[in-house]
C-alpha atoms as a printed R data frame, in Angstrom:
    type eleno elety resid chain resno       x        y      z
1   ATOM     1    CA   MET     A     1 -72.655 -104.652 23.175
2   ATOM     2    CA   ARG     A     2 -70.582 -102.621 25.676
3   ATOM     3    CA   LYS     A     3 -72.341  -99.626 27.561
4   ATOM     4    CA   LEU     A     4 -70.341  -96.510 28.120
5   ATOM     5    CA   LEU     A     5 -70.675  -95.810 32.067
6   ATOM     6    CA   LEU     A     6 -69.964  -92.231 32.331
7   ATOM     7    CA   THR     A     7 -70.128  -91.321 35.985
8   ATOM     8    CA   GLY     A     8 -69.666  -88.273 37.578
9   ATOM     9    CA   CYS     A     9 -69.651  -87.226 41.459
10  ATOM    10    CA   GLY     A    10 -71.735  -84.342 41.450
11  ATOM    11    CA   LEU     A    11 -74.398  -87.159 39.784
12  ATOM    12    CA   VAL     A    12 -73.684  -89.289 42.280
13  ATOM    13    CA   MET     A    13 -74.480  -87.029 45.065
14  ATOM    14    CA   VAL     A    14 -77.964  -85.897 43.088
15  ATOM    15    CA   LEU     A    15 -78.910  -89.492 42.293
16  ATOM    16    CA   TYR     A    16 -77.099  -91.392 45.499
17  ATOM    17    CA   LEU     A    17 -74.972  -93.846 43.571
18  ATOM    18    CA   LEU     A    18 -76.958  -94.295 40.331
19  ATOM    19    CA   PRO     A    19 -74.607  -94.865 37.322
20  ATOM    20    CA   ALA     A    20 -74.903  -92.638 34.085
21  ATOM    21    CA   LEU     A    21 -74.845  -94.785 31.085
22  ATOM    22    CA   TRP     A    22 -73.472  -92.280 28.251
23  ATOM    23    CA   SER     A    23 -72.887  -93.246 24.678
24  ATOM    24    CA   VAL     A    24 -70.212  -91.152 22.899
25  ATOM    25    CA   ASP     A    25 -71.559  -91.772 19.081
26  ATOM    26    CA   GLY     A    26 -74.526  -89.747 19.527
27  ATOM    27    CA   ALA     A    27 -76.861  -93.479 18.690
28  ATOM    28    CA   ASP     A    28 -77.826  -94.960 21.742
29  ATOM    29    CA   ASP     A    29 -76.413  -95.765 25.229
30  ATOM    30    CA   SER     A    30 -74.844  -99.279 24.730
31  ATOM    31    CA   ALA     A    31 -73.003  -98.296 21.608
32  ATOM    32    CA   PRO     A    32 -68.892  -97.885 22.336
33  ATOM    33    CA   PRO     A    33 -67.129  -95.115 21.194
34  ATOM    34    CA   THR     A    34 -66.610  -94.998 17.315
35  ATOM    35    CA   LEU     A    35 -64.503  -92.325 16.252
36  ATOM    36    CA   THR     A    36 -62.507  -91.899 12.847
37  ATOM    37    CA   VAL     A    37 -58.592  -91.000 15.115
38  ATOM    38    CA   PRO     A    38 -56.270  -89.035 13.294
39  ATOM    39    CA   GLN     A    39 -52.248  -88.436 14.143
40  ATOM    40    CA   ALA     A    40 -51.442  -86.943 17.114
41  ATOM    41    CA   ALA     A    41 -51.253  -83.095 17.658
42  ATOM    42    CA   PRO     A    42 -48.974  -81.563 20.470
43  ATOM    43    CA   VAL     A    43 -50.641  -79.984 23.553
44  ATOM    44    CA   ASP     A    44 -49.259  -76.071 22.949
45  ATOM    45    CA   GLY     A    45 -51.750  -74.112 24.929
46  ATOM    46    CA   LEU     A    46 -54.685  -72.696 23.022
47  ATOM    47    CA   ALA     A    47 -55.179  -72.411 19.744
48  ATOM    48    CA   ASP     A    48 -57.284  -71.600 16.889
49  ATOM    49    CA   SER     A    49 -59.366  -74.318 15.059
50  ATOM    50    CA   SER     A    50 -61.419  -74.600 11.980
51  ATOM    51    CA   THR     A    51 -63.636  -77.356 14.319
52  ATOM    52    CA   ALA     A    52 -64.721  -73.809 15.596
53  ATOM    53    CA   ALA     A    53 -66.205  -73.068 12.090
54  ATOM    54    CA   ALA     A    54 -69.514  -74.074 13.410
55  ATOM    55    CA   ASP     A    55 -72.198  -72.256 15.221
56  ATOM    56    CA   PHE     A    56 -72.190  -73.925 18.764
57  ATOM    57    CA   SER     A    57 -73.546  -70.624 20.267
58  ATOM    58    CA   THR     A    58 -77.337  -72.332 21.182
59  ATOM    59    CA   VAL     A    59 -78.224  -75.705 21.360
60  ATOM    60    CA   THR     A    60 -81.474  -77.192 21.269
61  ATOM    61    CA   VAL     A    61 -81.739  -79.450 24.903
62  ATOM    62    CA   ASP     A    62 -84.560  -82.023 25.325
63  ATOM    63    CA   ILE     A    63 -85.558  -81.321 29.136
64  ATOM    64    CA   ASP     A    64 -88.199  -83.344 30.447
65  ATOM    65    CA   GLY     A    65 -89.491  -84.043 26.753
66  ATOM    66    CA   THR     A    66 -89.620  -80.859 25.651
67  ATOM    67    CA   PRO     A    67 -87.160  -79.311 23.173
68  ATOM    68    CA   THR     A    68 -85.723  -76.146 24.766
69  ATOM    69    CA   GLU     A    69 -83.557  -73.910 22.972
70  ATOM    70    CA   LEU     A    70 -80.331  -72.788 25.244
71  ATOM    71    CA   PRO     A    71 -77.473  -70.623 25.080
72  ATOM    72    CA   LEU     A    72 -74.261  -73.614 24.996
73  ATOM    73    CA   GLU     A    73 -72.796  -71.816 27.998
74  ATOM    74    CA   THR     A    74 -76.348  -72.275 30.159
75  ATOM    75    CA   TYR     A    75 -76.493  -75.342 29.217
76  ATOM    76    CA   ILE     A    76 -72.777  -76.532 30.398
77  ATOM    77    CA   ALA     A    77 -73.047  -74.546 33.604
78  ATOM    78    CA   GLY     A    78 -76.170  -76.845 34.306
79  ATOM    79    CA   VAL     A    79 -74.098  -79.980 33.025
80  ATOM    80    CA   VAL     A    80 -71.189  -79.071 35.443
81  ATOM    81    CA   ALA     A    81 -73.549  -78.405 38.324
82  ATOM    82    CA   ALA     A    82 -74.988  -82.098 37.912
83  ATOM    83    CA   GLU     A    83 -71.678  -83.710 37.738
84  ATOM    84    CA   ILE     A    84 -68.960  -82.439 40.256
85  ATOM    85    CA   PRO     A    85 -69.386  -81.157 43.595
86  ATOM    86    CA   ASN     A    86 -69.727  -77.289 43.999
87  ATOM    87    CA   ASP     A    87 -66.967  -77.133 46.626
88  ATOM    88    CA   PHE     A    88 -64.071  -78.647 44.476
89  ATOM    89    CA   PRO     A    89 -61.366  -76.628 44.198
90  ATOM    90    CA   MET     A    90 -61.668  -74.181 41.107
91  ATOM    91    CA   GLU     A    91 -58.971  -75.312 39.049
92  ATOM    92    CA   ALA     A    92 -60.718  -78.676 38.755
93  ATOM    93    CA   ILE     A    93 -64.390  -77.205 38.142
94  ATOM    94    CA   ARG     A    94 -62.617  -75.529 35.328
95  ATOM    95    CA   ALA     A    95 -61.469  -78.651 34.041
96  ATOM    96    CA   GLN     A    96 -64.757  -80.352 34.559
97  ATOM    97    CA   ALA     A    97 -66.456  -77.360 32.472
98  ATOM    98    CA   VAL     A    98 -64.039  -77.739 29.603
99  ATOM    99    CA   ALA     A    99 -64.955  -81.599 29.587
100 ATOM   100    CA   ALA     A   100 -68.303  -80.842 29.632
101 ATOM   101    CA   ARG     A   101 -68.340  -78.556 26.947
102 ATOM   102    CA   THR     A   102 -66.229  -80.657 24.838
103 ATOM   103    CA   TYR     A   103 -68.023  -83.509 24.748
104 ATOM   104    CA   ALA     A   104 -71.532  -81.337 24.082
105 ATOM   105    CA   VAL     A   105 -69.787  -80.160 20.864
106 ATOM   106    CA   TYR     A   106 -68.516  -83.847 20.129
107 ATOM   107    CA   LYS     A   107 -72.224  -84.601 20.292
108 ATOM   108    CA   LEU     A   108 -72.949  -81.714 18.150
109 ATOM   109    CA   SER     A   109 -70.765  -82.355 15.594
110 ATOM   110    CA   ARG     A   110 -72.256  -85.877 14.612
111 ATOM   111    CA   GLY     A   111 -75.917  -84.436 14.321
112 ATOM   112    CA   ARG     A   112 -79.230  -85.110 15.906
113 ATOM   113    CA   PRO     A   113 -79.294  -88.939 17.012
114 ATOM   114    CA   GLU     A   114 -82.700  -90.663 16.899
115 ATOM   115    CA   ALA     A   115 -83.363  -90.839 20.573
116 ATOM   116    CA   HIS     A   116 -84.358  -86.795 20.235
117 ATOM   117    CA   PRO     A   117 -84.366  -85.916 16.861
118 ATOM   118    CA   ASP     A   118 -85.941  -82.466 17.670
119 ATOM   119    CA   ALA     A   119 -83.137  -81.838 20.015
120 ATOM   120    CA   ASP     A   120 -79.238  -81.774 19.917
121 ATOM   121    CA   LEU     A   121 -78.889  -82.687 23.337
122 ATOM   122    CA   CYS     A   122 -80.665  -83.989 26.050
123 ATOM   123    CA   ASP     A   123 -81.253  -84.148 30.018
124 ATOM   124    CA   ASP     A   124 -80.939  -87.899 30.043
125 ATOM   125    CA   TYR     A   125 -77.904  -89.174 31.635
126 ATOM   126    CA   HIS     A   126 -78.519  -92.624 29.721
127 ATOM   127    CA   HIS     A   127 -78.075  -91.030 26.838
128 ATOM   128    CA   CYS     A   128 -76.102  -87.692 27.084
129 ATOM   129    CA   ALA     A   129 -75.947  -85.788 30.191
130 ATOM   130    CA   ALA     A   130 -77.392  -84.993 33.834
131 ATOM   131    CA   TYR     A   131 -78.641  -81.294 33.662
132 ATOM   132    CA   ARG     A   132 -79.461  -78.992 36.637
133 ATOM   133    CA   ASP     A   133 -81.498  -75.948 36.033
134 ATOM   134    CA   ILE     A   134 -79.122  -73.476 37.630
135 ATOM   135    CA   ALA     A   135 -81.926  -70.551 37.426
136 ATOM   136    CA   VAL     A   136 -84.587  -72.769 38.959
137 ATOM   137    CA   GLU     A   137 -81.968  -74.240 41.807
138 ATOM   138    CA   THR     A   138 -80.397  -70.246 42.574
139 ATOM   139    CA   ALA     A   139 -83.894  -69.423 42.803
140 ATOM   140    CA   ALA     A   140 -84.334  -71.941 45.578
141 ATOM   141    CA   GLY     A   141 -81.456  -71.215 47.378
142 ATOM   142    CA   SER     A   142 -78.716  -73.498 46.194
143 ATOM   143    CA   ASP     A   143 -75.301  -71.675 45.711
144 ATOM   144    CA   LEU     A   144 -73.996  -72.618 42.645
145 ATOM   145    CA   SER     A   145 -72.132  -69.397 41.987
146 ATOM   146    CA   ARG     A   146 -68.721  -71.463 41.814
147 ATOM   147    CA   VAL     A   147 -69.650  -73.624 39.024
148 ATOM   148    CA   GLN     A   148 -71.063  -70.479 37.229
149 ATOM   149    CA   GLN     A   149 -67.380  -68.563 37.392
150 ATOM   150    CA   ALA     A   150 -65.988  -71.711 36.160
151 ATOM   151    CA   VAL     A   151 -67.618  -71.685 33.112
152 ATOM   152    CA   GLU     A   152 -67.070  -68.212 32.527
153 ATOM   153    CA   ASP     A   153 -63.757  -68.559 33.149
154 ATOM   154    CA   THR     A   154 -63.583  -70.901 30.525
155 ATOM   155    CA   GLU     A   155 -66.217  -70.024 27.791
156 ATOM   156    CA   GLY     A   156 -65.788  -71.320 24.875
157 ATOM   157    CA   GLU     A   157 -62.763  -73.626 25.227
158 ATOM   158    CA   ILE     A   158 -62.649  -77.154 23.842
159 ATOM   159    CA   LEU     A   159 -60.511  -79.860 23.516
160 ATOM   160    CA   THR     A   160 -59.449  -80.867 19.931
161 ATOM   161    CA   TYR     A   161 -57.514  -83.645 18.445
162 ATOM   162    CA   ASP     A   162 -56.498  -83.042 15.171
163 ATOM   163    CA   GLY     A   163 -58.640  -80.350 14.553
164 ATOM   164    CA   ALA     A   164 -61.775  -82.039 15.525
165 ATOM   165    CA   PRO     A   165 -63.479  -82.023 19.214
166 ATOM   166    CA   ILE     A   166 -62.554  -85.084 21.409
167 ATOM   167    CA   ALA     A   167 -64.957  -87.392 23.141
168 ATOM   168    CA   ALA     A   168 -63.956  -85.842 26.504
169 ATOM   169    CA   VAL     A   169 -65.227  -88.599 28.550
170 ATOM   170    CA   PHE     A   170 -64.771  -88.416 32.472
171 ATOM   171    CA   HIS     A   171 -65.908  -90.341 35.447
172 ATOM   172    CA   CYS     A   172 -65.722  -90.060 39.594
173 ATOM   173    CA   VAL     A   173 -62.659  -91.549 40.468
174 ATOM   174    CA   SER     A   174 -60.316  -94.117 39.166
175 ATOM   175    CA   GLY     A   175 -57.963  -96.287 40.786
176 ATOM   176    CA   PRO     A   176 -54.236  -95.424 40.995
177 ATOM   177    CA   ARG     A   177 -54.307  -95.197 37.304
178 ATOM   178    CA   THR     A   178 -57.037  -94.758 34.811
179 ATOM   179    CA   GLU     A   179 -58.405  -96.996 32.221
180 ATOM   180    CA   ALA     A   180 -57.398  -97.047 28.617
181 ATOM   181    CA   ALA     A   181 -60.132  -96.845 26.081
182 ATOM   182    CA   LYS     A   182 -59.133  -99.952 24.454
183 ATOM   183    CA   ASP     A   183 -59.440 -101.634 27.799
184 ATOM   184    CA   VAL     A   184 -62.725 -100.677 28.065
185 ATOM   185    CA   TRP     A   185 -64.294 -100.395 24.985
186 ATOM   186    CA   GLY     A   186 -62.004 -102.175 22.688
187 ATOM   187    CA   GLU     A   187 -61.067  -98.876 20.444
188 ATOM   188    CA   ASP     A   188 -57.637  -97.565 21.176
189 ATOM   189    CA   ILE     A   189 -57.628  -93.793 21.218
190 ATOM   190    CA   PRO     A   190 -54.723  -92.074 21.702
191 ATOM   191    CA   TYR     A   191 -55.814  -89.260 24.022
192 ATOM   192    CA   LEU     A   192 -57.691  -91.801 25.950
193 ATOM   193    CA   GLN     A   193 -54.629  -93.876 27.481
194 ATOM   194    CA   SER     A   194 -54.094  -95.043 30.819
195 ATOM   195    CA   GLU     A   195 -52.442  -92.245 33.085
196 ATOM   196    CA   VAL     A   196 -51.199  -92.159 36.857
197 ATOM   197    CA   SER     A   197 -54.128  -90.794 38.900
198 ATOM   198    CA   PRO     A   198 -53.483  -90.132 42.398
199 ATOM   199    CA   GLY     A   199 -55.862  -88.915 45.391
200 ATOM   200    CA   GLY     A   200 -58.387  -91.024 44.583
201 ATOM   201    CA   SER     A   201 -58.863  -92.565 48.153
202 ATOM   202    CA   ALA     A   202 -59.941  -88.917 49.510
203 ATOM   203    CA   TYR     A   203 -63.776  -90.112 47.584
204 ATOM   204    CA   SER     A   204 -65.578  -91.706 50.967
205 ATOM   205    CA   GLY     A   205 -66.425  -94.710 48.327
206 ATOM   206    CA   TYR     A   206 -63.286  -95.231 46.649
207 ATOM   207    CA   GLU     A   207 -63.298  -98.876 48.467
208 ATOM   208    CA   ASP     A   208 -66.644 -100.795 48.081
209 ATOM   209    CA   ALA     A   209 -68.144 -103.911 48.444
210 ATOM   210    CA   VAL     A   210 -71.259 -105.569 47.168
211 ATOM   211    CA   THR     A   211 -72.470 -109.204 48.289
212 ATOM   212    CA   VAL     A   212 -74.947 -111.360 46.569
213 ATOM   213    CA   SER     A   213 -76.425 -114.394 47.908
214 ATOM   214    CA   ALA     A   214 -75.711 -117.747 46.047
215 ATOM   215    CA   ASP     A   215 -79.118 -118.242 44.670
216 ATOM   216    CA   ASP     A   216 -79.566 -114.578 43.448
217 ATOM   217    CA   PHE     A   217 -76.104 -114.457 41.412
218 ATOM   218    CA   ARG     A   218 -76.993 -117.889 39.766
219 ATOM   219    CA   GLN     A   219 -80.289 -116.527 38.682
220 ATOM   220    CA   LYS     A   220 -78.679 -113.306 37.410
221 ATOM   221    CA   VAL     A   221 -75.942 -115.463 35.427
222 ATOM   222    CA   ALA     A   222 -78.463 -117.535 33.763
223 ATOM   223    CA   ASP     A   223 -80.182 -115.023 32.692
224 ATOM   224    CA   ALA     A   224 -77.159 -113.000 31.769
225 ATOM   225    CA   PHE     A   225 -74.659 -115.221 30.264
226 ATOM   226    CA   PRO     A   226 -76.563 -118.721 29.801
227 ATOM   227    CA   ALA     A   227 -73.424 -120.270 28.644
228 ATOM   228    CA   ALA     A   228 -71.724 -120.140 31.897
229 ATOM   229    CA   ASP     A   229 -72.013 -123.261 34.694
230 ATOM   230    CA   VAL     A   230 -72.747 -121.559 37.797
231 ATOM   231    CA   SER     A   231 -74.135 -125.171 39.516
232 ATOM   232    CA   GLY     A   232 -70.868 -125.974 41.526
233 ATOM   233    CA   ALA     A   233 -70.005 -123.853 44.771
234 ATOM   234    CA   PRO     A   234 -69.045 -119.874 44.715
235 ATOM   235    CA   SER     A   235 -65.745 -120.806 44.902
236 ATOM   236    CA   SER     A   236 -65.406 -122.387 41.673
237 ATOM   237    CA   TRP     A   237 -67.003 -120.160 39.691
238 ATOM   238    CA   PHE     A   238 -64.838 -117.396 38.895
239 ATOM   239    CA   LYS     A   239 -61.243 -118.391 37.607
240 ATOM   240    CA   ALA     A   240 -58.433 -116.358 35.163
241 ATOM   241    CA   SER     A   241 -59.406 -113.069 34.431
242 ATOM   242    CA   VAL     A   242 -56.985 -110.601 32.362
243 ATOM   243    CA   ARG     A   243 -56.943 -107.405 33.797
244 ATOM   244    CA   SER     A   244 -55.567 -104.087 32.156
245 ATOM   245    CA   ALA     A   245 -52.884 -102.313 33.311
246 ATOM   246    CA   ALA     A   246 -55.069  -99.794 35.332
247 ATOM   247    CA   GLY     A   247 -56.324 -103.043 37.260
248 ATOM   248    CA   GLY     A   248 -59.906 -103.131 35.649
249 ATOM   249    CA   ILE     A   249 -61.127 -106.635 34.791
250 ATOM   250    CA   ILE     A   250 -61.190 -107.045 30.861
251 ATOM   251    CA   THR     A   251 -62.382 -110.718 31.081
252 ATOM   252    CA   VAL     A   252 -62.885 -113.290 33.246
253 ATOM   253    CA   GLN     A   253 -63.995 -116.979 33.187
254 ATOM   254    CA   LEU     A   254 -67.006 -117.511 34.841
255 ATOM   255    CA   GLY     A   255 -68.258 -120.852 35.316
256 ATOM   256    CA   GLY     A   256 -66.176 -121.770 31.853
257 ATOM   257    CA   ALA     A   257 -67.760 -119.375 29.835
258 ATOM   258    CA   THR     A   258 -65.818 -115.819 28.666
259 ATOM   259    CA   VAL     A   259 -67.211 -112.601 30.226
260 ATOM   260    CA   GLU     A   260 -66.517 -109.089 30.182
261 ATOM   261    CA   GLY     A   261 -65.567 -107.255 33.078
262 ATOM   262    CA   THR     A   262 -67.796 -104.037 31.884
263 ATOM   263    CA   ALA     A   263 -70.544 -106.809 31.633
264 ATOM   264    CA   VAL     A   264 -70.210 -108.039 35.245
265 ATOM   265    CA   ARG     A   265 -70.040 -104.747 36.459
266 ATOM   266    CA   GLU     A   266 -73.396 -103.781 34.792
267 ATOM   267    CA   LEU     A   267 -75.334 -106.981 36.051
268 ATOM   268    CA   PHE     A   268 -74.425 -106.808 39.842
269 ATOM   269    CA   GLY     A   269 -74.550 -102.912 40.164
270 ATOM   270    CA   LEU     A   270 -70.912 -102.679 41.119
271 ATOM   271    CA   GLN     A   271 -68.935  -99.321 41.051
272 ATOM   272    CA   SER     A   272 -66.339 -100.322 38.927
273 ATOM   273    CA   THR     A   273 -64.443 -103.070 36.839
274 ATOM   274    CA   ASN     A   274 -61.625 -103.288 39.474
275 ATOM   275    CA   PHE     A   275 -63.038 -105.718 41.535
276 ATOM   276    CA   THR     A   276 -61.634 -108.826 43.344
277 ATOM   277    CA   VAL     A   277 -63.891 -112.116 45.029
278 ATOM   278    CA   THR     A   278 -64.258 -113.302 48.154
279 ATOM   279    CA   THR     A   279 -66.962 -116.608 48.842
280 ATOM   280    CA   THR     A   280 -68.817 -118.159 51.396
281 ATOM   281    CA   GLU     A   281 -70.910 -121.380 50.816
282 ATOM   282    CA   ASP     A   282 -73.949 -119.202 50.290
283 ATOM   283    CA   SER     A   283 -72.698 -116.133 48.772
284 ATOM   284    CA   ILE     A   284 -70.420 -113.799 46.863
285 ATOM   285    CA   THR     A   285 -68.773 -110.692 47.739
286 ATOM   286    CA   PHE     A   286 -67.443 -107.981 45.196
287 ATOM   287    CA   HIS     A   287 -64.836 -105.855 46.267
288 ATOM   288    CA   THR     A   288 -64.124 -103.004 44.045
289 ATOM   289    CA   ILE     A   289 -61.882  -99.745 43.550
290 ATOM   290    CA   GLY     A   290 -63.167  -96.665 42.127
291 ATOM   291    CA   TYR     A   291 -66.061  -95.467 40.987
292 ATOM   292    CA   GLY     A   292 -66.911  -95.209 37.287
293 ATOM   293    CA   HIS     A   293 -65.370  -96.374 33.643
294 ATOM   294    CA   GLY     A   294 -62.060  -94.958 35.009
295 ATOM   295    CA   VAL     A   295 -61.573  -94.020 31.435
296 ATOM   296    CA   GLY     A   296 -60.623  -89.961 30.850
297 ATOM   297    CA   LEU     A   297 -60.682  -86.954 33.643
298 ATOM   298    CA   SER     A   298 -60.689  -88.479 37.113
299 ATOM   299    CA   GLN     A   299 -62.681  -86.084 38.978
300 ATOM   300    CA   TYR     A   300 -60.802  -86.981 42.172
301 ATOM   301    CA   GLY     A   301 -57.831  -87.067 40.295
302 ATOM   302    CA   ALA     A   302 -58.678  -83.503 39.053
303 ATOM   303    CA   LYS     A   303 -59.233  -82.523 42.473
304 ATOM   304    CA   TYR     A   304 -55.967  -83.798 44.074
305 ATOM   305    CA   MET     A   305 -54.174  -82.341 40.989
306 ATOM   306    CA   ALA     A   306 -55.840  -78.773 41.860
307 ATOM   307    CA   GLU     A   307 -54.839  -79.259 45.491
308 ATOM   308    CA   GLN     A   308 -50.899  -79.655 44.454
309 ATOM   309    CA   GLY     A   309 -50.983  -76.753 42.519
310 ATOM   310    CA   SER     A   310 -51.746  -77.613 38.732
311 ATOM   311    CA   ASP     A   311 -54.270  -75.384 36.919
312 ATOM   312    CA   TYR     A   312 -57.148  -76.716 34.603
313 ATOM   313    CA   GLN     A   313 -55.114  -76.597 31.795
314 ATOM   314    CA   GLU     A   314 -52.291  -78.783 33.336
315 ATOM   315    CA   ILE     A   315 -55.140  -81.110 34.639
316 ATOM   316    CA   LEU     A   316 -56.749  -81.621 31.125
317 ATOM   317    CA   SER     A   317 -53.214  -81.622 29.284
318 ATOM   318    CA   HIS     A   318 -52.375  -85.000 31.858
319 ATOM   319    CA   TYR     A   319 -55.758  -86.591 31.309
320 ATOM   320    CA   TYR     A   320 -56.623  -86.558 27.774
321 ATOM   321    CA   GLN     A   321 -52.879  -86.590 26.307
322 ATOM   322    CA   ASP     A   322 -52.127  -84.422 22.789
323 ATOM   323    CA   ALA     A   323 -55.282  -82.945 23.001
324 ATOM   324    CA   VAL     A   324 -55.342  -79.142 22.138
325 ATOM   325    CA   LEU     A   325 -57.165  -76.657 24.043
326 ATOM   326    CA   THR     A   326 -59.094  -74.331 21.342
327 ATOM   327    CA   ASN     A   327 -61.230  -71.724 21.546
328 ATOM   328    CA   LEU     A   328 -64.233  -72.215 19.824
């Protein structure tokens, strides 16, 4: 099954480029989004919603293995602190706060998963979201006041689609366009389409390269894709590929076997599925653009839009088409 790599730039900074694996169906970290998607609703500013009837004012979060009750807004501040740099423009941080809150409410609306039946959410970025204790880090000298302010400024705001909270996925930085959910996870989700996303080159790791020796490549491929024949020269391993409109590889012919781009990314620790390949006689190098799965909000795209004068509502409207900003 496909893994949903939901990577935030703040998490990148804290964990030194460790990719985050989030599920959006509240089951495990290997399932793609599973949604019943209703007809589109127009974006028309803040609206009332029956979705908000449930009480999400407090949540139980599994922190270091201990179920801990927290106010929702305290939890969201901790997630935002872990997911986006504190020095980003305020409008970008506000957009991230709404996305994080929406994703949390989306998870809450689906019930507690088997992974942590005693808690609504957890601090494991493989399953729910990274989390930093704002109070502890502030006491230790970290200045997270801008994150706290952004969360306060957007208190209770989430994105909905036909009255239901959306799977507000996000990533560090896309290529020139974000990816459509269908091209990454195989499901067409109206509010997660490919969108123009400038400003990505401001990220220092926008272009990256990973080199693998031919022997290591053969061993990994043999273990992961036994149908692939990589007995020849490296130059013969990769053939025709199918790319999305945004540039990410959907599938590629690897040693005669059809392999998903997400699987190649995971196997070799690539920053994205938007990659090209160069070879020598004894090595193969993947050249990537962007960092993360590329779907939904691009944090560096949000940064660029904020620097150009867009507010957080405009940023969210751009990346989550036809979603409605709603008050809990």
